[in-house]
N, C-alpha and C positions, 0 to 999 in steps of 0.2 A: 504494500499499498504505499511505501515512502516512498519507494521507485515512483510510482507513477502520480502520486503527488509532487513530487520536485519534476515531474517530464510535462504535466500540466503548468505548473509555475515557470517552466522554462517558455515550454509554446506560449501561455500570454507574452510574455516580457520581450520574445524577439519578436511578436503580431505586433505588439503597442512601440518595437523600436523601429519597426520598419514603418507604419504609421507617421512616428516621430520626424524619422529622416526626410520621408517626403516631401513634409512639410514645413523642414528646417528653412530657416535661412543662412545662405551660403556668406562669412565676413571674409572679409579679406576681397584683395583686386590683382591679386598674383604677384604684386610688388616684392622688395625685399624687407626683411623687419620683420617683429612681432605681432601676431594679432588675438586680440582679447575674446574672451568668450565665457560663457557661462563656468565660472570656477575654474576656467583653464587658462595659459597662454599658449600658442602656439607658433611654433616659429621654423626655421629649415635651415639649416647650419651646414656651411660647408667644410672637409677638414684641408689635407695638403693641398698646396697649388698645383694646378694640372703643370704646371711648365716644371716640376721635379722629374728626378727620372722614371721613365715606364709611364708615364702621362696621366693614370688614372687617380681615383680619387675616390672619396666616402662623403656622403653628406647623410645630414643625419635629421630626423623628424622631433623636434625638443615639445614635451609638454610639461611645461609649469605650473601643477595640482595646485591646488589649494587646500589650508591642512585637512586632514579627513578625509581628502576626495581620493578615489583612485582611478585608477586604466585601467583596462586587461592585456592578459601575456594571449598568445596565439590559443592556446585553450582558456575561455573564462571562467570554467570550471560549473559552477550550477545553475548559473546565467549571466549574462552578457555577450561583447563582441568586443574581436581585438581593432586595434587602431586600422585604416586602410587605406591608402594612396592608390590616384591613379595620372602619373606623370605625363605632361608635356617637355619633350624634350627637342631638341635643335638634329640634321641629320647626323648620321655618326657617332651619337652618345646614346649610350642604353643604361638604363639604372635596371639595378637588379634588384630582390624583391627583397621584403620587409625583413629586421633580424631582429631577435629578439633574446635580452637578457634575461637571464634566470631572476623570476618570478616570487612575490613572499605568498602564504597562504593567509585570506583577511580573510574573516568570518563576517557575516550581515544576517543578521538571525540568523534561524535556523540553516542556512544555505553557508555554501564555501566559496569564495570566489579568487581566481589566480592573476595578479597581478603588482601595480607600481604604485608608489606612494612618492610625493615630494616630486623630484626631477624625473622623467621618465623620456628614457633617450632611445630611437630605434633606428639604428644605422641602415643605410644602402650602399651596396658599391656603386660606382659608374666606370663606367667602362667605354674602351674607346671601339669600333666600329668601321671595319673597311677603312681605316685611317690610322698612319702612323701613330699618332696622342693624340690624347683631348688637348693639348697644347696645339698640335696642329687643326685643331677646333676651332680654337681661338683668334680671331685675326687680329694683324697689328694693330694694337690701341683700343682695342675692347676685349670684352668677355663675356664671353658662355653663360647662357644661363638659364637653370631648369624650373620649372615648376607644376605643384602637385595639387591633384582634386582632395582633402584628405576629410577623413571621418572617423571621429572615435563615440565611445559612452565612456561616460564618468559617473561614480557613484558614491554614494555613503547611504544613508539610508533608502533615496529614491537613486534612479536611474534621468543621466540626461545625456541624449547624445548633440553632437556640437559638427558639424563641420564648417571647410576655411579655403581657403585657396591661395595657395602660399607661393615663392617666390624664391629663387638662392641664385647669388651670382657665382661662379667657378674662376677664383681668383688666380690670374697669371705669376704671384709673389704672393709671399709672406707680407706678412702684417702683422702689429698686436692683437687685432680682432680675428685674423686666422690663425693664431699661433692659439689662442684660449678657446675656437673651436675646434683645432685639432688635437689637442688636449684632451676635450672632452669626450671627443669623441673616439678617440684612441683609449682612453677607456674605458668607455660603451663597451669597444670592441671585444679587449683584452676581457670583461667582465663577462662576455659570451660561456656557454657551456662549449667544456674540450671534450678531446677523446678521453676515454679511459688509459691513465700512464701505463707503460710497461708492466707486469707482473701485478696489476691493480686486476681484481675480476669482481663480477656480479654475476652469480645465480641467482634467477626467477624459479619459483616454484607456486604452484596454486590448488587450491579444493574449489566445493562448490562455490566456498560464500569467501575467502582467503586466498591473500595473496603474500608470498613473503620475499625478500631481498635478501642475499646470504651476502654483506658486504663483506671484498677484502681486502686491504688498501696497506694491510703490513703495520697499523697504527689502531688505538684506538679510538672510536668515531662515538663521541657521547652527543651527539646531536644528525640527527638525516632527515631528509626531507625527500619526497618525489613526485611530483607533476608530470601524470601520465597524457600525451597528446593523445590519445581518445579521451573523447567525449567521456564514454559511459566505461571505463576501465576502472576504476573508483568508487565508491563514497567517498566523496571530497569533503565533505562535514565530519566522517568518523575520523577517529583519532590515530594517528600514524606513531604508534608503538614502539620505543626504540630501545634494545637489547643490545649494551654494549660489550666486546670482548678485547680480548691484547692485539687481535690481528685485525679487527673491524669491527664491524655490528650485524645484526641480524634487525631487518625494517620488516612490521608486521603492518598489512592495509587490508581492508576491507573491499571486497570487489563490487561494482557498481551492475553486474548484469549478475545475479545467481544462477548460474548454471552449473548443471554438472558436466558441460560440453569445456573442455579448456581454451582460452585463447591462445592462440600460436608462438604469439611474439607479443613482446610488454616493450613497448617505446615511450621514451620521457626523458627527465633529467632529472638527478639525482644530487641533491643537495647536502654536502657532509662539513666537518667542522671547517671553519676558518673561510667559510664561505668557499669554496671548493666547490664546482659545478661540472659534471660528467654528464653527456647524452650518453643513452642506455637503450640499446636495441636487443634485445636477448631473448632468445628461446622459453618456452615456458614450459617447466615439468611437473608429474603428478606430485602433489606435496605429499612426504610421507606419514603416514599413520598416525607414527612418533611425535611428526614436528607440533612444538608446544604454538598452542592457536588455533588449530588445525581442529572444526567440530563436525568432522565427517561422521568418523564414529569411533567408539574407544572401548566397547562393551565385550569385544570379540566376536566370533565367527558367530556361534548362535544367537546372541544377539540381532546380529547384522539379519540372518534368515527371518525372526520374527518379525522388525521392521518390515524387510521387504514383504513379506505375509501379510501385515498389517497396510503395507501401502497398496499393495494391490489389492485388498479389498473395498479401501479408499476411490483409488480411479476407479473405481465402479460409477462412483459420484461424481465424477467431472465430466464436463458439455460435450466433450469430445466420444465418450466412449457412452453414456447414459442413453440416447437414443439406440442404441443397440441391443444393447439388455433388455429394454423397455418392449422392444418391437420382440424379441425372443420368450419374456412374461407373455403378452399377451399372447402369443401362437399357445404357450403352454395352459391360458387361462381357453384359449378357445378349444385347446383337446382335450379336456378333463376327463372324457369317456375312451379318451386313444386307450391300447393296452396298455400297463405300466410299464412291460417290459421294454418298449419301442420307446418310453418318451424318459426308462432311462437312457436306454443305447444314444438317444437324442442329446444327453447330457455327456456322455462321457466321449461323444464325438464333438461337441463344441470345444469341449476342456481338450482334447486333443489335438483341435487348428493352433488355438491359443497357446497348449506346449511345443509344437512344433514349431508356430512363427518363433516365439524364444530363443527358442535353440538359433536358431538358422541364425537371429538377430545376434547374440553370444558368440555364434561361431565367428562370425563375420568382424566380431569386435576386436576375438582372438588373434586372428589372421592379421586386421591392422596392426595390433600391437605387436607383433610376434615381428614386423614389418617395420618397427621402429615408427610407426605412426600413430599417435594419442586421436583417441574419438571416444564418444561416452553416451548417454542416450539421449536419441535425439539426432545423432552424425545424419540419418537419411536427411535430415533437414537444409544441411549443408549441400546436397544438391538441388539445381533446379529444377532440374528435370522431373525427380521425386518431388516435390511440391506441388509444381505444377498439376500433374496429376493428381497427387490427393486434393491438394484444392477441385478440383475441377467434378471429382469421385464425392466430395463429402457436398459440394453444391447439388448435384443431382440429387443425388438422395435426398438432401433438405427441401427437392423442388418435390419430389415426391412423397415427402412425409407433409408438408402444407398443401398436398392435397389437390397438384395440378394433375398427377397421372397414378395411377398404380399398379405398383413393381409386384403386388403380394407383400405379403409380412415374412418374407424372410429374400434380402436382396441376390442371393445369389440361387435361386430358385430358376424354373424359366417357363412357369405358366403353373396352371392347374391339373393340365395333362401330366406332369412330373410325375413316374414311378416313386412308389418308397425308398427304393434306392438314390434315387436325386434328392429324395427328402433328405436323407442322411448326410448326401453329400456337403446338402445347403448348410447344414447342422456343423460340418465342420470347416466350410469359408465363412459361416457367422462370425465363427472364432478366431479365422486367419481376418477377417474383417477388425473386429471388434482390437486386435492388437495392433491393427496398421492405424486405427486411428487415434490410437492411445497415444503414438508418439511426439503430440504434441502437449501432454498434459505430463507434469510433474506433481503429483499426489503429494500430499506431505507425508513425512516419513521414509518417502520411496525412493527421494533423492541422496538421503544418509546412505540408504544401504546401496544406490549404486555406485555412490562417488566410493565406497567399501571395499565392492565387489571388483571394479578398476582398477584397484592397486593389488590386486591380492594374487592366489596361483589360479590356474585354471582350473580346477577341481571347487575352489570353493568361488569362483563367479559364477562357474556354472549352477552351483548348488543354490547362489543367491538369487538368481534369474528365476530358477526354478519355481522358488516359493511366490516369487512375485508373481510370475505365470499361473500358481495352482490360486493365489490370491485374486486374480483377476476373476477365475473362473468357478469359482467355490462359491455366489450366489445363484447361479442358476444350476450348476452341477447339486446341489443338494435340495433345491427345489423340486428336480426330479428325481430324487432319491428318496425322499421323504413323501407320496402321492397326499399323506394328510396334511401336511402343508396347504395344497394348493386349496383346503376350505379358510382359509384364511386370505385367501384371495379374493378380489371382488367377480362379483358377475361380471360377464361380458355385457356392453351397451354401447349406448350413442358416444357416453364420456370417453371411449376407448379412442372415439376419432377425435374427437374434441383434444384430446391430452395428444396425440399423436402427433398431431398437426401445432400445439404447441413445441414439441422438441424440436421442431425444426430450425427455432429461434438460434436456442447458442449453437447449431450446425451451422448456421447462416454468420453468427460471431466468429466463428472457430475460423470461416472461407473468408472472411475481412482480414485475421491475422494473417492468415498463409500469402496472400495475396501482398500486405505487407513485406512478409519476410522474405516474400521472390524479389520484390525490388529490392531490397534490402543486400540479397545476393548477391545483384550486379552493378549495386550503386557505388563500391569498393573500385573497382573496374571502370572501365569506359564509360561516359555519362554519368543520369543520376537514377539510371533503372526505371525513366519512367516511360519509356519507350515498350520495356518490354511488360511492365506492369498493362500495359494501353492491348498488348496484344495476346497475356490472357484474360484481359477482360472482355476481350473480345469472341475469346475461346467461350466461356461462358456465357456468353450469350448465347452463342450458339447451340450450346448446352440448355438455354429456357424453351427455343424452338424444337429442339427434339425435343422436348416433354411437350408441348403443347403436339406435336403428329401421334407420341405415345397416345395423349388422350383426345385426340379428333379420330384417330382411327384405330378403335381399342381392340387387342386382341387381332387384329388385321396383318396379314404380309406387309400391306402399302405402308405402315406408320412403321414397324419394326425394321425394312429397309431406309426408311427415310431417315428414322433416327440413329440407326448405325452409321449413314451416310454422315450426318452431321453432329454426331460425336468425332468419328474420324477427324475431318476437318476443325473439329475445336484441338484437339489434342497436334494438330497437325500445325496451325496456327501459332499455340501457345510453348511448341516445345520446341519453333524453326526459332534461330536467333535472330534478332533483329539486323539489319544492315547496317554497319557501321564503317564509318570515313575510311578510306584507305589513305586518303591525304590525308598532312597536317593542315587544319583547318586553324590559324590564328584569330586570335581577339584584335575586334576591330578598333582604328583609333587612326585619326585623322596623321597622327604622326606617325604611325607602322605605312603610310599611302606614302608619305615625305622618302622616307627612309626608304624602303625599295626602287620608287626612282631617283633615288640618290643613288643604287646602285644601278640603276638601268633596266628595271625588271618591271615587266606588268603588272598590274595589278586587277583581282575580281573580287569585289564585294559581293556577296549574299547580305541580303537586309531582311533577314526572318525575323521569325514571332510564336512562340510553342503552341499559342493558340489562333494562329494561323496558318488552316487546312489545307489552302493553296500551296503554302511553301512548303509545306510538307511533301506535299505529293510532287511539287518540283524538285525537292530532295530528291526522294525515293526514286524516282522515274528516269531524272535526267542526270544530276550532277552528282548521283552513287553509281551511274554507268560505267562502266569500266573505263571506254572509248573519251568519254568526255576527263575525265581523270586522268589518263596518260597523255593527253592534250596539253593541259594545264603542267602537267608537269616537264612533258616534252620542251616548252617554249616556256619557260622558269617562271610562270606568273606566281604572284607572292597570293595566295585567299587567305582573303577574311570573312572572316561572318562576321557583322555587325548584330548582336541579340537585341531586339526592342522588343520581348516582351516583358520586362520590366523595363519602363520611360526612363527613357535615356537623350540628356538634350545635346550630346555631343555626337550623337544620330539622327537625332530630330535637325539639327543644323546641316548634317551630311544629304541628309532626304531633301532637304530646300534648296539646297546647293545644282539637285539634278530636276529641280521640278517636279520633286513627286513627293507625299506628305502622307504615305502607306507604305505597308507590304503587303505581297512579296515584291521587289526591287532588286535589278542586278543590274550592277555598273562595272564595266571594264575602263582600265584607266589605262591611256598610253605610257611606256618606259618613261618618257619625256616629262617633267617637270610642265604644267603649263598644256600639255598636250590634252589630244581628243579625246571627249568622253563620250563613250557611247552606253547606251541606256536600253535594256533589253526589253523585252513582251516583260509581261505579268505571269502568263500562261506560257513557256516553257516546250520548246523541242529539241530534241538531240541536237539536227541538222541546224537550226538556228545557232544553237551552242558551238556548233565545232562550225562553223561558219565566223560567227565573232570572235573566235578566238583565233582562229588563224590570221586576224588581221587588226590586232591591237592598235598599232600604229598609223592605220592610214583614214 
C-alpha cells in the first residue's frame, strides 16, 4: 500500500509540474549574467578559455538557492525532476549532457528527495566539432557564446518550477572572472563520482525485500549512502543501515519493488567517509539465508514447506485464480447427482494438472539456475510473448464470464458433445490453467517460501513447489473427496450467472496490469513501449470481435471458423514486433540544421506528433521503407525528427518559416546555408520522397 500511495503522490506531482511548466513565464533574454527567479538565482558560467591547449572547455549551470530550498539530482527520489537545458550553439560547437555531482538525502515529510542545497553546480563539456579547436570557432576580436533554455524544480515544503533563457561567452583569454568560474567548475567536476579504485570492490546481494552492499575499501567505513539510478530500485525514505568493519562496511537497503524476481544489476552512486563517491554498476546475486537483515525465511525447511502450503491455499483467493476455482465449484454443484467416483477422479485430475505445471516451472527454474541465470516466480512475465498471450487469454475468458458468449463451464471443453474422456481432460487442463493464471499473483506467505526455495538445493526447491501446488489444488480436491460437504454448497440458481459475470471484473483488471507490464518490457529498449501497447490493444479488439462471432453464431461452424481466424490475427498482431527505425533520427533543433549545412550535408526534417494518425501512417509506410532509408543514408542526409506531441515553440517557429501550421510536414533543406527548401506533400508516397531526395540542392 505504501508503494501504491507513493506512486500516486509522484504521479500527481509530475502532472502538476507539467501544467506549471507549461504556464510558467521564462525569465531572462539569453544575455549574460545571473537572473533571479522564485527562491533561486540562475547563471551560466564558462571554464578555461577556449584559447588554451586543446581548445575545449566547460560551462556550468549554477543555481544559487535560498536557505532551506533544494534542487534535484538525476534520480529525484520520491518526487520531483532534475534540471534540464536545451542549448543554442554556433556551428562547430557541441555541448555535452548535464553532469551531476553526488547528491544528499533530503527528507520532505514522509518522502525522500535526492538533491542539492546552497550552490548547485551542473557542468557541461563543450567540444569542438569538425574544427581544429574552439579557438578557431571564435573570430579575431570577438567571443563565441552559447545560450540555453533551462528548466528546474526547487522544493522546500512545496515544489516550485522555474525556467530561464541564459547565455554565456566562451572567453579567448583568462581574466579574474574566468579564473573564479574555472575554479568553481573544476571543483565541481573533481567532486563528481569516480570509478572504484583498484583493489576496492562492492558486491551486491538481494532478497525479496532487501538489498545488501558488501563494501571492501581497505579501511573502516563509518558512513555510507547509496543513491540508485533506477527510480524504483529502493524504498528511498527507508533508513540505510551501515555495519562498519575493519575492511569496509555492510550497507543494508530496502527494495522499492518487492518481488521474488531479483534485479539483474544495481546501478547508482555510493558515498563513503570523507565525501568519497564512486559509480557502482554491479550484478545482483541471491542473498544468502544467513545474511543479517534478510527477511525471507529462517525457520528451516519444514517451516518453509508449511508456508508454501498456506501460500497455495491463500492463492485461491487471488483475483487471478478465484474465477477458475469458482467455475469448477459451479460445475461440482451442477453435477451433485453424478457418480461420486467420477467426481473424485475429476478432483485428482485437476490436482495432477496443477502438480505437473508446477513441476515444469521448477524444472525450468533449476535449469536456468544451473546455467548461471537467476530467475524467480513469475520469470515468465519477463517474456513479452508470454505476457501478450496471457493477457489475450484472460481477456477472452473475461468476455465469456461477462456474458458476451458461452464457452461452457470448463474453459478447456469443446462443447456439449464431448465424451466423458474429454471431460476428464478438461479437469486436467483446468488445473494447468489455474497455474498459468496464478503467475501474476504472490499470495501472503507464498513469497517467502519461494524466496527460500530458490536459494536451496534442487530437492528442497522441488519439495517447496510441490507443497505450493498441493495448497493451490486442495480446496477443489477436498470437495470432491468429501461428498457430504456438497450439502453446504448453495443450490444452483440465477445467482450463479450474476456472480459469474462479476468475476470478469478482477480478470479485466489483471489484463490492464498485464498490458502495463507489456509496455514496461519494451520501454527499457528503443522507444517508450507505446507502439507495442497499441499493437496488443488492437489484438484485444480483434478478440472482442471473435467473441461477438461466437455469440452471433453459437455452436455453428461459421462462428467457430470466424472466431479462430480472428484469434489467429489477434495473436499475430500482438506478437509481431513494432517496426524500428533503422536510421538514427536525431532530435530537431535549428542549431542541428545549421551544423549539418556547415558540414555540407542536406537535412530531412520529419515534423510529427504521436497523436497525428497521418504522421504514423507516413512513417510506417514510407519513411521506414528500406529504399527510402537507403537513399537517405547514401546521400548523407541528416535525418531530424521534430516531435510536436507536446507544444514546442522552436518547432512552431520552424513550421511557420515554411508556411505551415501543423503536422504532418516534411521539409528538405539543401546542403548550403540559405539554399533551396523543399516542402513535401502531407500524404507521402515512396516515389515522391525518392524523387525529392535525389535533388536536395536543385
